[in-house]
Every structure is written in structure tokens, then in C-alpha cells.
All heavy atoms as atom14 arrays in JSON, in Angstrom:
{
  "sequence": "MQIDPVCGMEVEENSQYKSMYKGKIYYFCSPHCKKAFDKDPQEYLTKGPKGMPDA",
  "atom14_mask": [
    [1, 1, 1, 1, 1, 1, 1, 1, 0, 0, 0, 0, 0, 0],
    [1, 1, 1, 1, 1, 1, 1, 1, 1, 0, 0, 0, 0, 0],
    [1, 1, 1, 1, 1, 1, 1, 1, 0, 0, 0, 0, 0, 0],
    [1, 1, 1, 1, 1, 1, 1, 1, 0, 0, 0, 0, 0, 0],
    [1, 1, 1, 1, 1, 1, 1, 0, 0, 0, 0, 0, 0, 0],
    [1, 1, 1, 1, 1, 1, 1, 0, 0, 0, 0, 0, 0, 0],
    [1, 1, 1, 1, 1, 1, 0, 0, 0, 0, 0, 0, 0, 0],
    [1, 1, 1, 1, 0, 0, 0, 0, 0, 0, 0, 0, 0, 0],
    [1, 1, 1, 1, 1, 1, 1, 1, 0, 0, 0, 0, 0, 0],
    [1, 1, 1, 1, 1, 1, 1, 1, 1, 0, 0, 0, 0, 0],
    [1, 1, 1, 1, 1, 1, 1, 0, 0, 0, 0, 0, 0, 0],
    [1, 1, 1, 1, 1, 1, 1, 1, 1, 0, 0, 0, 0, 0],
    [1, 1, 1, 1, 1, 1, 1, 1, 1, 0, 0, 0, 0, 0],
    [1, 1, 1, 1, 1, 1, 1, 1, 0, 0, 0, 0, 0, 0],
    [1, 1, 1, 1, 1, 1, 0, 0, 0, 0, 0, 0, 0, 0],
    [1, 1, 1, 1, 1, 1, 1, 1, 1, 0, 0, 0, 0, 0],
    [1, 1, 1, 1, 1, 1, 1, 1, 1, 1, 1, 1, 0, 0],
    [1, 1, 1, 1, 1, 1, 1, 1, 1, 0, 0, 0, 0, 0],
    [1, 1, 1, 1, 1, 1, 0, 0, 0, 0, 0, 0, 0, 0],
    [1, 1, 1, 1, 1, 1, 1, 1, 0, 0, 0, 0, 0, 0],
    [1, 1, 1, 1, 1, 1, 1, 1, 1, 1, 1, 1, 0, 0],
    [1, 1, 1, 1, 1, 1, 1, 1, 1, 0, 0, 0, 0, 0],
    [1, 1, 1, 1, 0, 0, 0, 0, 0, 0, 0, 0, 0, 0],
    [1, 1, 1, 1, 1, 1, 1, 1, 1, 0, 0, 0, 0, 0],
    [1, 1, 1, 1, 1, 1, 1, 1, 0, 0, 0, 0, 0, 0],
    [1, 1, 1, 1, 1, 1, 1, 1, 1, 1, 1, 1, 0, 0],
    [1, 1, 1, 1, 1, 1, 1, 1, 1, 1, 1, 1, 0, 0],
    [1, 1, 1, 1, 1, 1, 1, 1, 1, 1, 1, 0, 0, 0],
    [1, 1, 1, 1, 1, 1, 0, 0, 0, 0, 0, 0, 0, 0],
    [1, 1, 1, 1, 1, 1, 0, 0, 0, 0, 0, 0, 0, 0],
    [1, 1, 1, 1, 1, 1, 1, 0, 0, 0, 0, 0, 0, 0],
    [1, 1, 1, 1, 1, 1, 1, 1, 1, 1, 0, 0, 0, 0],
    [1, 1, 1, 1, 1, 1, 0, 0, 0, 0, 0, 0, 0, 0],
    [1, 1, 1, 1, 1, 1, 1, 1, 1, 0, 0, 0, 0, 0],
    [1, 1, 1, 1, 1, 1, 1, 1, 1, 0, 0, 0, 0, 0],
    [1, 1, 1, 1, 1, 0, 0, 0, 0, 0, 0, 0, 0, 0],
    [1, 1, 1, 1, 1, 1, 1, 1, 1, 1, 1, 0, 0, 0],
    [1, 1, 1, 1, 1, 1, 1, 1, 0, 0, 0, 0, 0, 0],
    [1, 1, 1, 1, 1, 1, 1, 1, 1, 0, 0, 0, 0, 0],
    [1, 1, 1, 1, 1, 1, 1, 1, 0, 0, 0, 0, 0, 0],
    [1, 1, 1, 1, 1, 1, 1, 0, 0, 0, 0, 0, 0, 0],
    [1, 1, 1, 1, 1, 1, 1, 1, 1, 0, 0, 0, 0, 0],
    [1, 1, 1, 1, 1, 1, 1, 1, 1, 0, 0, 0, 0, 0],
    [1, 1, 1, 1, 1, 1, 1, 1, 1, 1, 1, 1, 0, 0],
    [1, 1, 1, 1, 1, 1, 1, 1, 0, 0, 0, 0, 0, 0],
    [1, 1, 1, 1, 1, 1, 1, 0, 0, 0, 0, 0, 0, 0],
    [1, 1, 1, 1, 1, 1, 1, 1, 1, 0, 0, 0, 0, 0],
    [1, 1, 1, 1, 0, 0, 0, 0, 0, 0, 0, 0, 0, 0],
    [1, 1, 1, 1, 1, 1, 1, 0, 0, 0, 0, 0, 0, 0],
    [1, 1, 1, 1, 1, 1, 1, 1, 1, 0, 0, 0, 0, 0],
    [1, 1, 1, 1, 0, 0, 0, 0, 0, 0, 0, 0, 0, 0],
    [1, 1, 1, 1, 1, 1, 1, 1, 0, 0, 0, 0, 0, 0],
    [1, 1, 1, 1, 1, 1, 1, 0, 0, 0, 0, 0, 0, 0],
    [1, 1, 1, 1, 1, 1, 1, 1, 0, 0, 0, 0, 0, 0],
    [1, 1, 1, 1, 1, 0, 0, 0, 0, 0, 0, 0, 0, 0]
  ],
  "atom14_positions": [
    [[-156.55, -82.83, -73.86], [-157.92, -82.84, -73.39], [-158.11, -83.94, -72.34], [-157.52, -85.01, -72.44], [-158.89, -83.11, -74.54], [-158.99, -81.97, -75.53], [-159.73, -80.52, -74.82], [-161.18, -80.38, -75.78], [0.0, 0.0, 0.0], [0.0, 0.0, 0.0], [0.0, 0.0, 0.0], [0.0, 0.0, 0.0], [0.0, 0.0, 0.0], [0.0, 0.0, 0.0]],
    [[-158.95, -83.65, -71.41], [-159.32, -84.61, -70.37], [-160.81, -84.94, -70.52], [-161.55, -84.21, -71.18], [-159.07, -84.0, -68.98], [-157.63, -83.64, -68.71], [-156.76, -84.87, -68.57], [-157.18, -85.87, -68.02], [-155.55, -84.8, -69.1], [0.0, 0.0, 0.0], [0.0, 0.0, 0.0], [0.0, 0.0, 0.0], [0.0, 0.0, 0.0], [0.0, 0.0, 0.0]],
    [[-161.23, -86.02, -69.92], [-162.64, -86.39, -69.96], [-163.24, -86.19, -68.58], [-162.72, -86.67, -67.57], [-162.82, -87.88, -70.37], [-162.22, -88.13, -71.76], [-164.29, -88.28, -70.33], [-162.89, -87.38, -72.89], [0.0, 0.0, 0.0], [0.0, 0.0, 0.0], [0.0, 0.0, 0.0], [0.0, 0.0, 0.0], [0.0, 0.0, 0.0], [0.0, 0.0, 0.0]],
    [[-164.32, -85.43, -68.53], [-165.07, -85.24, -67.28], [-165.64, -86.61, -66.88], [-166.41, -87.2, -67.63], [-166.2, -84.24, -67.55], [-167.0, -83.9, -66.32], [-167.23, -84.8, -65.48], [-167.41, -82.73, -66.19], [0.0, 0.0, 0.0], [0.0, 0.0, 0.0], [0.0, 0.0, 0.0], [0.0, 0.0, 0.0], [0.0, 0.0, 0.0], [0.0, 0.0, 0.0]],
    [[-165.23, -87.15, -65.72], [-165.67, -88.49, -65.34], [-167.15, -88.58, -64.98], [-167.69, -89.68, -64.85], [-164.79, -88.83, -64.13], [-164.41, -87.5, -63.57], [-164.34, -86.56, -64.73], [0.0, 0.0, 0.0], [0.0, 0.0, 0.0], [0.0, 0.0, 0.0], [0.0, 0.0, 0.0], [0.0, 0.0, 0.0], [0.0, 0.0, 0.0], [0.0, 0.0, 0.0]],
    [[-167.8, -87.43, -64.84], [-169.22, -87.43, -64.46], [-170.13, -87.45, -65.69], [-171.01, -88.28, -65.82], [-169.55, -86.22, -63.56], [-171.04, -86.14, -63.27], [-168.76, -86.32, -62.26], [0.0, 0.0, 0.0], [0.0, 0.0, 0.0], [0.0, 0.0, 0.0], [0.0, 0.0, 0.0], [0.0, 0.0, 0.0], [0.0, 0.0, 0.0], [0.0, 0.0, 0.0]],
    [[-169.89, -86.51, -66.64], [-170.79, -86.41, -67.8], [-170.15, -86.94, -69.08], [-170.85, -87.16, -70.07], [-171.23, -84.96, -67.99], [-169.91, -83.86, -68.54], [0.0, 0.0, 0.0], [0.0, 0.0, 0.0], [0.0, 0.0, 0.0], [0.0, 0.0, 0.0], [0.0, 0.0, 0.0], [0.0, 0.0, 0.0], [0.0, 0.0, 0.0], [0.0, 0.0, 0.0]],
    [[-168.84, -87.12, -69.11], [-168.16, -87.66, -70.29], [-167.72, -86.63, -71.31], [-167.18, -86.99, -72.35], [0.0, 0.0, 0.0], [0.0, 0.0, 0.0], [0.0, 0.0, 0.0], [0.0, 0.0, 0.0], [0.0, 0.0, 0.0], [0.0, 0.0, 0.0], [0.0, 0.0, 0.0], [0.0, 0.0, 0.0], [0.0, 0.0, 0.0], [0.0, 0.0, 0.0]],
    [[-167.94, -85.34, -71.03], [-167.52, -84.29, -71.97], [-166.01, -84.13, -71.96], [-165.35, -84.41, -70.95], [-168.13, -82.93, -71.57], [-169.59, -82.8, -71.89], [-170.25, -81.17, -71.43], [-169.17, -80.07, -72.32], [0.0, 0.0, 0.0], [0.0, 0.0, 0.0], [0.0, 0.0, 0.0], [0.0, 0.0, 0.0], [0.0, 0.0, 0.0], [0.0, 0.0, 0.0]],
    [[-165.45, -83.65, -73.09], [-164.03, -83.31, -73.13], [-163.84, -81.98, -72.41], [-164.66, -81.06, -72.56], [-163.54, -83.2, -74.56], [-163.48, -84.52, -75.27], [-162.86, -84.41, -76.65], [-162.77, -83.3, -77.2], [-162.45, -85.45, -77.17], [0.0, 0.0, 0.0], [0.0, 0.0, 0.0], [0.0, 0.0, 0.0], [0.0, 0.0, 0.0], [0.0, 0.0, 0.0]],
    [[-162.76, -81.88, -71.61], [-162.51, -80.7, -70.8], [-161.05, -80.29, -70.95], [-160.16, -81.15, -70.95], [-162.79, -80.98, -69.3], [-162.56, -79.76, -68.45], [-164.19, -81.51, -69.11], [0.0, 0.0, 0.0], [0.0, 0.0, 0.0], [0.0, 0.0, 0.0], [0.0, 0.0, 0.0], [0.0, 0.0, 0.0], [0.0, 0.0, 0.0], [0.0, 0.0, 0.0]],
    [[-160.8, -79.0, -71.1], [-159.43, -78.48, -71.15], [-158.78, -78.61, -69.77], [-159.46, -78.5, -68.75], [-159.44, -77.0, -71.55], [-160.0, -76.73, -72.92], [-159.01, -77.04, -74.04], [-157.82, -77.2, -73.75], [-159.47, -77.14, -75.19], [0.0, 0.0, 0.0], [0.0, 0.0, 0.0], [0.0, 0.0, 0.0], [0.0, 0.0, 0.0], [0.0, 0.0, 0.0]],
    [[-157.46, -78.82, -69.75], [-156.76, -78.95, -68.47], [-156.7, -77.63, -67.71], [-156.35, -77.62, -66.53], [-155.36, -79.5, -68.7], [-155.4, -80.96, -69.1], [-154.02, -81.58, -69.21], [-153.04, -80.97, -68.77], [-153.94, -82.68, -69.76], [0.0, 0.0, 0.0], [0.0, 0.0, 0.0], [0.0, 0.0, 0.0], [0.0, 0.0, 0.0], [0.0, 0.0, 0.0]],
    [[-157.06, -76.54, -68.34], [-157.09, -75.26, -67.62], [-158.47, -74.98, -67.02], [-158.73, -73.86, -66.58], [-156.63, -74.11, -68.52], [-157.55, -73.92, -69.72], [-158.54, -74.62, -69.87], [-157.21, -72.95, -70.56], [0.0, 0.0, 0.0], [0.0, 0.0, 0.0], [0.0, 0.0, 0.0], [0.0, 0.0, 0.0], [0.0, 0.0, 0.0], [0.0, 0.0, 0.0]],
    [[-159.33, -75.99, -66.98], [-160.65, -75.84, -66.37], [-160.49, -75.38, -64.92], [-159.6, -75.82, -64.21], [-161.4, -77.17, -66.4], [-162.58, -77.09, -65.61], [0.0, 0.0, 0.0], [0.0, 0.0, 0.0], [0.0, 0.0, 0.0], [0.0, 0.0, 0.0], [0.0, 0.0, 0.0], [0.0, 0.0, 0.0], [0.0, 0.0, 0.0], [0.0, 0.0, 0.0]],
    [[-161.38, -74.5, -64.5], [-161.33, -74.03, -63.12], [-161.92, -75.06, -62.15], [-161.81, -74.91, -60.94], [-162.05, -72.7, -62.97], [-163.53, -72.75, -63.29], [-164.18, -71.4, -63.13], [-164.03, -70.74, -62.12], [-164.9, -70.99, -64.16], [0.0, 0.0, 0.0], [0.0, 0.0, 0.0], [0.0, 0.0, 0.0], [0.0, 0.0, 0.0], [0.0, 0.0, 0.0]],
    [[-162.54, -76.12, -62.7], [-163.16, -77.14, -61.85], [-162.3, -78.39, -61.85], [-162.25, -79.12, -62.83], [-164.57, -77.45, -62.35], [-165.4, -76.21, -62.54], [-165.75, -75.78, -63.8], [-165.79, -75.46, -61.44], [-166.49, -74.62, -63.97], [-166.52, -74.3, -61.61], [-166.87, -73.89, -62.88], [-167.59, -72.74, -63.06], [0.0, 0.0, 0.0], [0.0, 0.0, 0.0]],
    [[-161.61, -78.62, -60.74], [-160.7, -79.76, -60.61], [-160.86, -80.38, -59.23], [-161.21, -79.69, -58.28], [-159.24, -79.32, -60.72], [-158.9, -78.58, -61.97], [-157.48, -78.05, -61.9], [-157.24, -77.06, -63.02], [-155.97, -76.39, -62.92], [0.0, 0.0, 0.0], [0.0, 0.0, 0.0], [0.0, 0.0, 0.0], [0.0, 0.0, 0.0], [0.0, 0.0, 0.0]],
    [[-160.56, -81.65, -59.13], [-160.52, -82.34, -57.84], [-159.36, -83.3, -57.84], [-159.08, -83.93, -58.86], [-161.8, -83.12, -57.58], [-162.88, -82.28, -57.35], [0.0, 0.0, 0.0], [0.0, 0.0, 0.0], [0.0, 0.0, 0.0], [0.0, 0.0, 0.0], [0.0, 0.0, 0.0], [0.0, 0.0, 0.0], [0.0, 0.0, 0.0], [0.0, 0.0, 0.0]],
    [[-158.72, -83.44, -56.71], [-157.65, -84.42, -56.52], [-158.26, -85.61, -55.79], [-158.94, -85.44, -54.77], [-156.52, -83.83, -55.68], [-155.43, -84.81, -55.32], [-154.26, -85.12, -56.64], [-153.27, -83.65, -56.56], [0.0, 0.0, 0.0], [0.0, 0.0, 0.0], [0.0, 0.0, 0.0], [0.0, 0.0, 0.0], [0.0, 0.0, 0.0], [0.0, 0.0, 0.0]],
    [[-158.07, -86.82, -56.36], [-158.57, -88.02, -55.7], [-157.54, -89.12, -55.87], [-157.14, -89.44, -57.0], [-159.91, -88.45, -56.31], [-160.51, -89.66, -55.67], [-161.02, -89.6, -54.38], [-160.57, -90.87, -56.35], [-161.56, -90.72, -53.78], [-161.11, -92.0, -55.76], [-161.61, -91.91, -54.47], [-162.16, -93.03, -53.87], [0.0, 0.0, 0.0], [0.0, 0.0, 0.0]],
    [[-157.07, -89.68, -54.77], [-156.07, -90.74, -54.76], [-154.85, -90.38, -55.61], [-154.36, -91.2, -56.4], [-156.68, -92.07, -55.2], [-157.68, -92.6, -54.19], [-158.12, -94.0, -54.52], [-159.02, -94.56, -53.43], [-159.45, -95.92, -53.7], [0.0, 0.0, 0.0], [0.0, 0.0, 0.0], [0.0, 0.0, 0.0], [0.0, 0.0, 0.0], [0.0, 0.0, 0.0]],
    [[-154.4, -89.14, -55.49], [-153.18, -88.7, -56.15], [-153.33, -88.31, -57.61], [-152.34, -88.01, -58.27], [0.0, 0.0, 0.0], [0.0, 0.0, 0.0], [0.0, 0.0, 0.0], [0.0, 0.0, 0.0], [0.0, 0.0, 0.0], [0.0, 0.0, 0.0], [0.0, 0.0, 0.0], [0.0, 0.0, 0.0], [0.0, 0.0, 0.0], [0.0, 0.0, 0.0]],
    [[-154.54, -88.3, -58.15], [-154.76, -87.93, -59.54], [-155.73, -86.75, -59.61], [-156.68, -86.68, -58.83], [-155.35, -89.12, -60.32], [-155.54, -88.83, -61.79], [-156.02, -90.06, -62.55], [-156.25, -89.68, -64.02], [-156.77, -90.79, -64.78], [0.0, 0.0, 0.0], [0.0, 0.0, 0.0], [0.0, 0.0, 0.0], [0.0, 0.0, 0.0], [0.0, 0.0, 0.0]],
    [[-155.46, -85.85, -60.58], [-156.34, -84.7, -60.77], [-157.4, -85.03, -61.8], [-157.09, -85.55, -62.87], [-155.54, -83.46, -61.23], [-154.5, -83.08, -60.18], [-156.49, -82.28, -61.51], [-153.56, -81.96, -60.63], [0.0, 0.0, 0.0], [0.0, 0.0, 0.0], [0.0, 0.0, 0.0], [0.0, 0.0, 0.0], [0.0, 0.0, 0.0], [0.0, 0.0, 0.0]],
    [[-158.65, -84.75, -61.49], [-159.78, -84.94, -62.4], [-160.33, -83.57, -62.76], [-160.38, -82.68, -61.92], [-160.86, -85.8, -61.75], [-160.36, -87.2, -61.52], [-159.76, -87.55, -60.32], [-160.46, -88.16, -62.52], [-159.26, -88.83, -60.11], [-159.97, -89.45, -62.32], [-159.38, -89.77, -61.12], [-158.88, -91.03, -60.93], [0.0, 0.0, 0.0], [0.0, 0.0, 0.0]],
    [[-160.74, -83.42, -64.01], [-161.2, -82.13, -64.55], [-162.68, -82.23, -64.89], [-163.15, -83.26, -65.38], [-160.41, -81.78, -65.8], [-158.92, -81.66, -65.54], [-158.11, -82.78, -65.58], [-158.34, -80.44, -65.22], [-156.75, -82.7, -65.32], [-156.98, -80.34, -64.97], [-156.18, -81.48, -65.02], [-154.84, -81.4, -64.76], [0.0, 0.0, 0.0], [0.0, 0.0, 0.0]],
    [[-163.39, -81.12, -64.65], [-164.84, -81.11, -64.85], [-165.27, -79.93, -65.69], [-164.62, -78.89, -65.71], [-165.54, -81.06, -63.49], [-165.09, -82.15, -62.58], [-164.06, -81.93, -61.68], [-165.62, -83.42, -62.68], [-163.58, -82.95, -60.86], [-165.15, -84.45, -61.89], [-164.13, -84.22, -60.97], [0.0, 0.0, 0.0], [0.0, 0.0, 0.0], [0.0, 0.0, 0.0]],
    [[-166.41, -80.09, -66.37], [-166.92, -79.04, -67.23], [-167.7, -77.99, -66.46], [-167.91, -76.89, -66.96], [-167.79, -79.64, -68.33], [-169.34, -80.34, -67.71], [0.0, 0.0, 0.0], [0.0, 0.0, 0.0], [0.0, 0.0, 0.0], [0.0, 0.0, 0.0], [0.0, 0.0, 0.0], [0.0, 0.0, 0.0], [0.0, 0.0, 0.0], [0.0, 0.0, 0.0]],
    [[-168.17, -78.33, -65.27], [-169.04, -77.41, -64.52], [-168.93, -77.67, -63.03], [-168.46, -78.73, -62.6], [-170.49, -77.61, -64.96], [-170.96, -78.86, -64.48], [0.0, 0.0, 0.0], [0.0, 0.0, 0.0], [0.0, 0.0, 0.0], [0.0, 0.0, 0.0], [0.0, 0.0, 0.0], [0.0, 0.0, 0.0], [0.0, 0.0, 0.0], [0.0, 0.0, 0.0]],
    [[-169.41, -76.71, -62.23], [-169.41, -76.94, -60.78], [-170.34, -78.08, -60.39], [-170.11, -78.75, -59.37], [-169.87, -75.61, -60.19], [-170.54, -74.87, -61.3], [-169.9, -75.38, -62.57], [0.0, 0.0, 0.0], [0.0, 0.0, 0.0], [0.0, 0.0, 0.0], [0.0, 0.0, 0.0], [0.0, 0.0, 0.0], [0.0, 0.0, 0.0], [0.0, 0.0, 0.0]],
    [[-171.37, -78.34, -61.21], [-172.3, -79.42, -60.9], [-171.62, -80.78, -61.01], [-171.81, -81.65, -60.16], [-173.51, -79.36, -61.83], [-174.24, -78.08, -61.77], [-174.9, -77.65, -60.63], [-174.38, -77.1, -62.67], [-175.43, -76.47, -60.86], [-175.13, -76.09, -62.08], [0.0, 0.0, 0.0], [0.0, 0.0, 0.0], [0.0, 0.0, 0.0], [0.0, 0.0, 0.0]],
    [[-170.8, -80.95, -62.05], [-170.08, -82.21, -62.21], [-169.04, -82.39, -61.11], [-168.87, -83.48, -60.58], [-169.42, -82.28, -63.58], [-170.59, -82.6, -64.93], [0.0, 0.0, 0.0], [0.0, 0.0, 0.0], [0.0, 0.0, 0.0], [0.0, 0.0, 0.0], [0.0, 0.0, 0.0], [0.0, 0.0, 0.0], [0.0, 0.0, 0.0], [0.0, 0.0, 0.0]],
    [[-168.34, -81.32, -60.78], [-167.34, -81.39, -59.7], [-168.0, -81.79, -58.38], [-167.51, -82.65, -57.67], [-166.61, -80.06, -59.55], [-165.54, -80.1, -58.46], [-164.88, -78.76, -58.29], [-163.79, -78.76, -57.24], [-163.93, -79.57, -56.09], [0.0, 0.0, 0.0], [0.0, 0.0, 0.0], [0.0, 0.0, 0.0], [0.0, 0.0, 0.0], [0.0, 0.0, 0.0]],
    [[-169.12, -81.18, -58.08], [-169.83, -81.46, -56.84], [-170.29, -82.93, -56.8], [-170.16, -83.6, -55.77], [-171.03, -80.52, -56.7], [-171.78, -80.68, -55.41], [-172.91, -79.66, -55.32], [-173.72, -79.85, -54.05], [-174.85, -78.91, -54.0], [0.0, 0.0, 0.0], [0.0, 0.0, 0.0], [0.0, 0.0, 0.0], [0.0, 0.0, 0.0], [0.0, 0.0, 0.0]],
    [[-170.82, -83.42, -57.92], [-171.28, -84.82, -57.97], [-170.11, -85.78, -57.76], [-170.23, -86.77, -57.03], [-171.97, -85.08, -59.31], [0.0, 0.0, 0.0], [0.0, 0.0, 0.0], [0.0, 0.0, 0.0], [0.0, 0.0, 0.0], [0.0, 0.0, 0.0], [0.0, 0.0, 0.0], [0.0, 0.0, 0.0], [0.0, 0.0, 0.0], [0.0, 0.0, 0.0]],
    [[-168.97, -85.5, -58.4], [-167.78, -86.35, -58.26], [-167.27, -86.32, -56.84], [-166.97, -87.37, -56.25], [-166.69, -85.87, -59.22], [-165.44, -86.7, -59.17], [-165.35, -87.88, -59.9], [-164.35, -86.3, -58.4], [-164.19, -88.64, -59.86], [-163.2, -87.06, -58.36], [-163.11, -88.24, -59.08], [0.0, 0.0, 0.0], [0.0, 0.0, 0.0], [0.0, 0.0, 0.0]],
    [[-167.17, -85.13, -56.25], [-166.65, -85.0, -54.89], [-167.52, -85.75, -53.88], [-167.03, -86.23, -52.86], [-166.54, -83.53, -54.48], [-165.42, -82.81, -55.22], [-164.55, -83.48, -55.82], [-165.43, -81.56, -55.21], [0.0, 0.0, 0.0], [0.0, 0.0, 0.0], [0.0, 0.0, 0.0], [0.0, 0.0, 0.0], [0.0, 0.0, 0.0], [0.0, 0.0, 0.0]],
    [[-168.8, -85.86, -54.17], [-169.73, -86.54, -53.27], [-169.49, -88.05, -53.26], [-169.6, -88.7, -52.22], [-171.17, -86.24, -53.72], [-172.23, -86.74, -52.79], [-173.59, -86.27, -53.26], [-174.68, -86.77, -52.34], [-176.0, -86.33, -52.81], [0.0, 0.0, 0.0], [0.0, 0.0, 0.0], [0.0, 0.0, 0.0], [0.0, 0.0, 0.0], [0.0, 0.0, 0.0]],
    [[-169.15, -88.64, -54.43], [-168.95, -90.08, -54.54], [-168.02, -90.42, -55.71], [-168.47, -90.93, -56.74], [-170.29, -90.79, -54.7], [-170.17, -92.3, -54.57], [-169.05, -92.8, -54.33], [-171.2, -92.97, -54.71], [0.0, 0.0, 0.0], [0.0, 0.0, 0.0], [0.0, 0.0, 0.0], [0.0, 0.0, 0.0], [0.0, 0.0, 0.0], [0.0, 0.0, 0.0]],
    [[-166.72, -90.09, -55.58], [-165.8, -90.31, -56.71], [-165.73, -91.75, -57.18], [-165.64, -92.01, -58.38], [-164.45, -89.83, -56.18], [-164.61, -89.56, -54.74], [-166.06, -89.54, -54.43], [0.0, 0.0, 0.0], [0.0, 0.0, 0.0], [0.0, 0.0, 0.0], [0.0, 0.0, 0.0], [0.0, 0.0, 0.0], [0.0, 0.0, 0.0], [0.0, 0.0, 0.0]],
    [[-165.76, -92.68, -56.28], [-165.62, -94.09, -56.64], [-166.75, -94.54, -57.57], [-166.56, -95.36, -58.45], [-165.56, -94.94, -55.38], [-164.87, -96.26, -55.59], [-163.42, -96.12, -56.07], [-162.68, -95.26, -55.62], [-163.03, -96.97, -56.99], [0.0, 0.0, 0.0], [0.0, 0.0, 0.0], [0.0, 0.0, 0.0], [0.0, 0.0, 0.0], [0.0, 0.0, 0.0]],
    [[-167.94, -93.98, -57.38], [-169.09, -94.32, -58.24], [-168.78, -94.03, -59.71], [-169.03, -94.85, -60.58], [-170.31, -93.5, -57.79], [-171.5, -93.58, -58.7], [-172.28, -94.87, -58.58], [-172.02, -95.63, -57.62], [-173.13, -95.12, -59.45], [0.0, 0.0, 0.0], [0.0, 0.0, 0.0], [0.0, 0.0, 0.0], [0.0, 0.0, 0.0], [0.0, 0.0, 0.0]],
    [[-168.2, -92.85, -59.98], [-167.92, -92.46, -61.36], [-166.68, -93.15, -61.91], [-166.62, -93.45, -63.11], [-167.77, -90.94, -61.44], [-169.07, -90.26, -61.11], [-169.28, -89.71, -59.86], [-170.11, -90.22, -62.04], [-170.5, -89.13, -59.54], [-171.32, -89.64, -61.73], [-171.51, -89.1, -60.47], [-172.71, -88.53, -60.15], [0.0, 0.0, 0.0], [0.0, 0.0, 0.0]],
    [[-165.71, -93.44, -61.05], [-164.49, -94.07, -61.53], [-164.69, -95.55, -61.83], [-164.02, -96.11, -62.69], [-163.37, -93.88, -60.51], [-162.94, -92.42, -60.3], [-161.86, -92.34, -59.24], [-162.48, -91.79, -61.59], [0.0, 0.0, 0.0], [0.0, 0.0, 0.0], [0.0, 0.0, 0.0], [0.0, 0.0, 0.0], [0.0, 0.0, 0.0], [0.0, 0.0, 0.0]],
    [[-165.62, -96.19, -61.16], [-165.84, -97.62, -61.41], [-166.94, -97.87, -62.44], [-166.89, -98.85, -63.17], [-166.19, -98.36, -60.12], [-167.34, -97.77, -59.52], [-165.03, -98.34, -59.15], [0.0, 0.0, 0.0], [0.0, 0.0, 0.0], [0.0, 0.0, 0.0], [0.0, 0.0, 0.0], [0.0, 0.0, 0.0], [0.0, 0.0, 0.0], [0.0, 0.0, 0.0]],
    [[-167.93, -96.96, -62.5], [-169.07, -97.21, -63.39], [-169.1, -96.31, -64.62], [-169.93, -96.49, -65.5], [-170.38, -97.06, -62.61], [-170.48, -98.1, -61.51], [-171.76, -97.98, -60.74], [-171.82, -99.04, -59.64], [-173.0, -98.89, -58.81], [0.0, 0.0, 0.0], [0.0, 0.0, 0.0], [0.0, 0.0, 0.0], [0.0, 0.0, 0.0], [0.0, 0.0, 0.0]],
    [[-168.21, -95.29, -64.67], [-168.12, -94.42, -65.84], [-169.09, -93.25, -65.8], [-169.92, -93.15, -64.9], [0.0, 0.0, 0.0], [0.0, 0.0, 0.0], [0.0, 0.0, 0.0], [0.0, 0.0, 0.0], [0.0, 0.0, 0.0], [0.0, 0.0, 0.0], [0.0, 0.0, 0.0], [0.0, 0.0, 0.0], [0.0, 0.0, 0.0], [0.0, 0.0, 0.0]],
    [[-168.98, -92.37, -66.8], [-169.83, -91.18, -66.87], [-171.31, -91.54, -66.96], [-171.68, -92.52, -67.58], [-169.37, -90.48, -68.15], [-168.0, -91.0, -68.41], [-168.0, -92.41, -67.88], [0.0, 0.0, 0.0], [0.0, 0.0, 0.0], [0.0, 0.0, 0.0], [0.0, 0.0, 0.0], [0.0, 0.0, 0.0], [0.0, 0.0, 0.0], [0.0, 0.0, 0.0]],
    [[-172.13, -90.7, -66.35], [-173.58, -90.95, -66.31], [-174.37, -89.79, -66.9], [-175.59, -89.75, -66.78], [-174.03, -91.16, -64.87], [-173.31, -92.3, -64.2], [-173.81, -92.52, -62.81], [-173.09, -93.62, -62.08], [-172.73, -94.77, -62.84], [0.0, 0.0, 0.0], [0.0, 0.0, 0.0], [0.0, 0.0, 0.0], [0.0, 0.0, 0.0], [0.0, 0.0, 0.0]],
    [[-173.7, -88.8, -67.51], [-174.41, -87.64, -68.03], [-174.44, -86.53, -67.0], [-173.95, -86.69, -65.9], [0.0, 0.0, 0.0], [0.0, 0.0, 0.0], [0.0, 0.0, 0.0], [0.0, 0.0, 0.0], [0.0, 0.0, 0.0], [0.0, 0.0, 0.0], [0.0, 0.0, 0.0], [0.0, 0.0, 0.0], [0.0, 0.0, 0.0], [0.0, 0.0, 0.0]],
    [[-175.0, -85.4, -67.4], [-175.0, -84.23, -66.5], [-175.82, -84.51, -65.25], [-176.93, -85.02, -65.33], [-175.58, -83.02, -67.22], [-174.67, -82.46, -68.29], [-173.11, -81.81, -67.64], [-173.67, -80.39, -66.75], [0.0, 0.0, 0.0], [0.0, 0.0, 0.0], [0.0, 0.0, 0.0], [0.0, 0.0, 0.0], [0.0, 0.0, 0.0], [0.0, 0.0, 0.0]],
    [[-175.25, -84.18, -64.08], [-176.01, -84.35, -62.84], [-177.09, -83.29, -62.73], [-177.02, -82.25, -63.37], [-174.95, -84.17, -61.75], [-173.92, -83.29, -62.39], [-173.93, -83.65, -63.87], [0.0, 0.0, 0.0], [0.0, 0.0, 0.0], [0.0, 0.0, 0.0], [0.0, 0.0, 0.0], [0.0, 0.0, 0.0], [0.0, 0.0, 0.0], [0.0, 0.0, 0.0]],
    [[-178.09, -83.55, -61.91], [-179.11, -82.54, -61.63], [-178.46, -81.37, -60.93], [-177.6, -81.55, -60.08], [-180.2, -83.12, -60.75], [-180.98, -84.22, -61.48], [-181.01, -84.19, -62.73], [-181.55, -85.09, -60.79], [0.0, 0.0, 0.0], [0.0, 0.0, 0.0], [0.0, 0.0, 0.0], [0.0, 0.0, 0.0], [0.0, 0.0, 0.0], [0.0, 0.0, 0.0]],
    [[-178.87, -80.18, -61.28], [-178.29, -78.97, -60.67], [-178.74, -78.79, -59.24], [-179.62, -79.3, -58.73], [-178.63, -77.75, -61.48], [0.0, 0.0, 0.0], [0.0, 0.0, 0.0], [0.0, 0.0, 0.0], [0.0, 0.0, 0.0], [0.0, 0.0, 0.0], [0.0, 0.0, 0.0], [0.0, 0.0, 0.0], [0.0, 0.0, 0.0], [0.0, 0.0, 0.0]]
  ]
}
């Protein structure tokens, strides 16, 4: 299991929502979390999950 860095939910590695950032793959529970991460990955990696983003 992986942890969605945006909302903190556990996510299977076969999730269709993934992003590569600085050589590492991050997994997301939804397109909303992926979009929020892609917009500002450093925010989530340094400050941790913040819950579900606004749709």
C-alpha cells in the first residue's frame, strides 16, 4: 500500500492516478488529489497530507 500525499488515504499501487516527481512515483486515490499534487508537489511533500482537495 502507498499513501496518497495529498489526502493521506491508503492507495493500491495499481491506482490509475500516478505522478512521477524527482524520480519517485506517487499514487493518488482520485484525479482531484493527483491534480492538486501536480500543481504544487513540494507543498505536500514538505508539509504532509492536508485532506481531500476541493473538486
